[in-house]
N, C-alpha and C positions, 0 to 999 in steps of 0.2 A: 472587234477582238483584240486583246491587248498582248499582241505578239509580233515578233519579227522573224522574217525567213532568213536562214543561214545563206551565206554567200561565200564565193571562193576567197581564199586568203590572199590572193594577188590583188584583189581590189583595194583601193584606197578607202579608209574609213569615211563613211558618209557624214554629212552633217545631220543634225537633229531633225531639221525639216525634210532632208532626204528621207530619213529612216521613217519618218511619220507618214510619208506617202507612199511607202512600199506596199505592193499587193500582198494578200493574204497567202500564206503558205499553203501547198497543195494538201490534199488529205486522200487517204484510203479509206473506204468504207462509206456509209451514209449515216445522216442523222446523229443520234447520241453517240453511236459506235465508230464516228469517223476518227481517225488517228492522224494527227498532223505529221508530216513527213518532211525532213530536212534532206539534203543530200546524203546518200549513203556513207560517203567518206567523211568522218567527222575530223576536223582539223585538230591538231596537236598545238598547243600554245608554244610559241618560240621560247627559247631559254633554258631549255631542258639541259641539265648536266648529268654526266655518268654517275650512277650510283645513288644520287640524291634527287634526281629529277628536278621539280620546280621548288624544292623546300628553300633554296637560297632566295628566290623571288618572294616567296611567302614570308621568310624571315625579315626581309627588308621592308616589307608593308602588306600585312595580310588584306586587309580591306582593299587597300590600292590596287594590289594585284588581281583580285577578283573583279573589281570594276573595270580593270583595264581588258578583261576578257569579252566585255558586251559586244564590241565591233568585230569580233572573230567568228561569230556565229551563234545560233541559238543553243547549240550543244558543242562544247570544247572539251578536249582531252587534256588533262594535266597529269602528272605524276608526282606522288608522294613516295620518294625512295625509289623503287622499281614498280609500285603499285599504281596501275591506271585508275584515275578517277574522272567521270564525266560531270562537267559543270554545266547546269542549266541557266540560260541567261533569258529565258523567255516565260513571261507570267503564264501563258496558255500550256507551255509544256509542264511548268510547275504544278499548275491545277490538275493536269491530267496525271501527272505522278502520284500526287497526294489523293486522287479520288479515283484510282485506276481498278476498281472492282476487285475481282479474284487476284488480279496480277499485282495488287498493291504491296509496295516494298516495306520491309521492316526496317527499323531504326538499327544503325550499325552498332554492334556490341562494342563497348569501349575498350576492353581488354580481352576480347576474343574468347569469352566464356558465355555460357547460356544465362547466367544472371550475375555479372560483374559487381553491381552495387545495387543496393535496395533502390526501387524506383526504376529499374532497368526496363521493366514491361510497360511503363507509363507511355512511352512513345511508340513502341512497337505492337504490342498488345495482339499478337498474332495468335495467341493461345488461348483457350478457355480452359480454366482450371475448375473442377468440381470437387466436392469433397469424395474422397474414396474412389477415384478413378484418374487415369493419366491423363494429361493434356491432351486435347484434340485439336486439330486445325479446323478452322471454321472459315469458309469463304467470306470476304468482306462484303459481298452482296447481301448476305444473310445478316452479318454482324451489323450493317447500316441499319437494319430494321430492329434488330434486338441487341444492340450494343450495349454492354454493361456500362461503358463509358456515358452513353446517352442517358440510361437510366439514373446513373449517379449525379449527372449534371443537373437533371430536372429535379432530383428529390434534394440532394444535398443544398441546392440553391433556390429552393423554392421560397415563398415568403417567409416561412419560419427560419430556414437557414439564414437568409439575409438579415432578418431582424436580429437574430443572435449575433452574426458577424458584425454588424453596425454598431451594435451596443459596445462590443468589445473593442472594435477599432477607435471609436470615439473616446472611450475611457483611457486607453493606452496612450493615443496621441495627446490628449490633454495633459496627461502625467509627463511625457517626455518635454513637450514644449513648453509646459509651465515651469520647467527647471531652466529654461533659457533666460540670460539676463540682457538688458537693452545694451545695445552697441558693442555686444561680444562677437567676436569672430570665431565662426564653428567651422568645422570640417563636415559640410553638409553630407557628403557621400557617407562618413561614418556614422552621423546621426540618423540618417534614413535606413541604413544597414540595421542599427541597433533598434530603432523603432519598429521596422516591420518585422524583426525578429520576435520582437515582444507581442506584436500583433498575431503572428503566425503560431507562436507557442501558446497564447491564451485562447486563440479560436479553435485550434486543433485540439489540445487537451489542457482543461483549466482544473482539472482534479488536483487538490493539495497534495495527496499521497504520491503523486507522479511527478510533482515540480521539479524535483533534481534531476531526474532522468530526462525529463522533456527539455530542459535547459541545456544539458549536455547534448542532446540529438541536435539541437539547433546551432551549438558552437560547432559540432563536426560537419553538419550538412554543407555549408558553404565551401569548405575545404576539399570534401570528397567531390561536389559537383564541379568545382573549377577544375580539379585534377582529371576528371572524366572528360570534360569538354576539351582539355589540352590533349589528351591522348587521341581523340578523334581525329585530329590532323597530325599525329606524329607520322613522319615517313619511316620510322624505324619501330613497327609494332613488336618486333622480337625483344626490344630493349625494355619493353614494359614487364617482361617475365623474368628479367635478370634479378638476382638477389641484391639490389642496391639499397642504401639506407632510405632513399625517397620512396622506392616502390614497397619497401616493407612498412614504412609509416603509412602510406595509402591504403595497403592491404589491412593493416590493423584498424585504421580508421573506419573503413568501408565495413569490416566485421563488426566492429564495436557499435556502429550506427545500426545496423541491422537487429544486433542483440538488444540494443537500449528500445527501439521500437517494439520489438516483440515482448520486452518486459512490460512497456506501457499497455499494449493491448491485452496482454494476460491479466494486468491488474484491473483494467476495466471490465473484461469479462468477469472476473471473480467477484467484483464489487456489484455489478448487475444494474447500477442506477444510471438515469440519464443526467449527465452533468451539463447539459446545455451547450455542448460543444459539437464541433464537427466530427471527432472521434465518436461520440456517443451516436450521432446520425448514421456514421459508417457501420458501427456495430448493430445498428437497428435495421439495416438493409437487409433485404432478402435476396437470393440468388436470382438470376434472370430467367430461370425457368419456373419461377414461382412455386416451388415445391416446399418452401416454408425454411430453408436452410439459410443460415447467415453467410456472408461472404468469407472466404478463406483469409487465413491470417496474412498469406503472401500477397494477395490483392490489397488487403488494408495496408500493409506495409508500403506497397508502391504508391498508393493514393496519399498516405502520409508523406513520403518523400516528395511528391509532386507539389504538395502545398508548400512544403519547406523551400523548395528551390524556387517557386513561383515568387515568394516573398523576399528571399535572400539575394536573389539575381534579378528577376525581371522587375519586381515591384520596386525594389530599393533603388536600383540603377535608374529606372525610368523617372522616379520622383526627383532625383538628383538633377537629371537633364531637365526635367519641367521647371523647377525653380530657377534654374540658370537661364531658360528662355523666358521666363516671366521678367527677369531682371533686365533682359536684352530688349524686350518688345513692350514699351509702356502701354500701347494701345490695347494690347491683348490683355495686359494685367489690370488696366482700369476697367475693361469690359468684364472680365471675370469677377472684379470686386463688386461691380454692380449687380451681377447676378447672385453673388452671396448675400449681399445686403437685403435684397428684396424678397428672398425665399423665407418660408416659415422658419422661426428658431435662430435666424441668422443676425439678429441685432447684437450690439456690443455688450448688452447686458446679459444675453443668453448665447453662450457660444457653443451650445450642444449641437451636434450634427443633426439636421433633420432626418427623420426615419425615410422619408421619401427621396432617396437620392435620385430618383428618376427625374426630378425637376431641374437637375443641374445640367442643362444641356450644352450650354457653352463650355462648362467644365469638361464635359466628355469630349468634346471636339478638341479642346486642348490636349487632352489625355491621348486621344487618337493621333493627333499630329506629333506629339512627342514620341509615341510609339513608332510611328512612321519615320522620322528623321534619325531617331536614336534608338533603333530596335536593339534592346539588351541581347537577346539570342540571335546574334547576327549570322550564325552559321548552322547549317543543318547537314548531316551526312547519313545517308541512307543505304542500306544494303538491299539489293534486289533478291526476292526469295522465290520468284517463279519467272519464267521467260517473258520478257516485256518488250514491245515494240515502241519505241519513244523517239518521236521526231524522225522516224524513218531508220533509226539505228537499232537493230536487234540486240538487246542486252540479255545475257544469260544469268541465271542465279549466282549469285556471289559478286556480281558487278556492283561497284559503289557508285552512287550518284550524290553530288555535292550541290547545294543550293545556298545562296546567302541572300535572306530576306532584306538586309540592309542595301545590298547592291541593286536589287529591284526596286526598292523604295526610293532610292537615288538615281534612278534611271530618267533622264530627261525625255526619253520617248514615252515614257508612262505617265511621269508627273511633270508638268510644265513648272520651270523653275524650281527643281527638286531640292536645292539647299536653302529655299526660303521657308521660314517657319510661318505657316499659313493655316491657322486652325479652321477657316471657312472652307478649306477643302472638303471638310466633313460635315458642311451644312446639308440639310435635306435636299436642296436643290441640286448641289455638286456631288455629294457623296454617293449618289446612285451609279454615277459613271464608273466608278472604280470596280474592276473585274476582281473575282475571288482570288485568282492567282496573283494579282498584283498588290494585295495588302495581307501579310501574314505574319503579325507580330507573335501570333500564338499557334499558327498552322491552320490548316483547313481540313476538310473530309474527316476520314476516321481518326486522324491524328490531331484533331483539334483539341487542344488542352482542356481537360476537365477542369483546371483551375483558372480559367479565363474570368469568369465572373467573380470569383474571389478576387483576383488581383486588380480587375477594373474597379471593384467596389472599394477595395483598400485604398487604390490611388485616389479615388474621388473623396472619400472621408478626409484622408490626410491632407490632400491639397485644399479642402474646404476649411479644415481646423486651422492649418498653418497660415493660409493666406487671408484669414479674417483677423488674425492677432498679430502677425509678424510680416515685415518687409524685409527679403533677403537679397542683398547687393553683393556683387563681386568686388572687393576692394581694388581701388584704381591701380592700374599697372600690373594686375595679375591676369594671365591668360589662363585659359583652360584647354587642356590637351586630351584628346579622344585616344582611348587605348583599347585595342582589339585583342583581348585575352579570351577567358572563359565567357565574359560578356562585354558589351560594348560600352565601356564606363568611362566617366571622367576621370581623370588623374588628379587626385588631391584637390577636390573642389572646396575651396574656402570661401564662405559668404558671411557677411556681416548682419546680424539679426537686429532689427529696429522694431520697436513696438508701434502698432499702428494705432496711436492714441487718437487721432483724427477721425476715427471712425464714428466717434460720439457726435461729431459735427456733421455727420451725414455726407462726408466727402468720399470718394472712391479710393 
């Protein structure tokens, strides 16, 4: 089991080897219903200041502060302003939190309203919405069996959906990278952002009559998403309601984004044709009770925003880090090039991405390791919606729980040499040893992102297209700084693009 027992704060921080030898934490209950129990008294992290709590420590270094909490216990209390938040440092407790049956938590609403921004229900999805009736609560035990998320994941990304997406992803990627020039220095973070926006826009809604509205949606989505993520960690939630120019801009952008998506959905419904994109598949979906009704517009809006955010944040940021790591690790790069050279359609005369991306096994390992070391969605804040016993601490409804996937992914007690970029961690032999709560770039359980397959497919396609044609290198003397804001992104990642003309000679 990948977890660590909490210990009294007075004890000195143990070494990694000491922590790896600790005994399992005690449990209450039996079998699958057993609940891990930490000491009843949850420690409060030192450094709390009157009125602001731990906001100063977070401002100095968000990720560094969260990583420093590891040695204080499996559950640690911090304060955002006067608001207590419980931080989870144990993969086992994280797994139980995110798969906690009826007592499953809901995602914290960013601005303390039922539906603050389009897509707000994607993470929490505690309500079932049917035409002509009020939303009704559904226990997660039942939802796991009849989850609309599961239905959409299986239908949207079945073979037909994957084929449609790969064709669009390949075409848009070749268009963008075909405009690059040899020995030109590029802002790769911006290039990946622009590319994934194009991929998401064309994959989601490709109809010409809505192209203008769709493009505006994708321009607004990054700003709305980044501001929403920032508000999740704000120590002063009351400030979000103040009539400041920034709050007004955010409110207008969020409202406009919802209106634009509704316009696009209405245009598709009126047209009635299948445009070969994901929105057409969404509109063709039936409700989960199978009575023949289509999905509600609100649900379609949420799924659309989810795909936008998956591309503009997760995919674009992860791709930027991936090419940075390929530049730093020549053996990884050469092995990836060899795989791309031997798969069907990967020759220098035919740069079309192969339809069967499942053959890209090592490429997938590189993607998995990038998502571990540089998890774009580095922070999650959940609000408990029903009484929950977590690690021996009784949490009441309204309690907020915070977890950092990146802090877990970089824990040496979970991943040996965690700061080493090692794609072989995810080989068939070694990958099985990673527990569910120890790897969550997209979440697990009921909150498992419906967009994961889309994001991973896009990363595989873009990686294959770019790596076969271009070698990207960081100019000498330039460092890359990690910024933990709305996503864990590289700050101004500049790389020089060089054509890989030696491919024709059969070299890696």
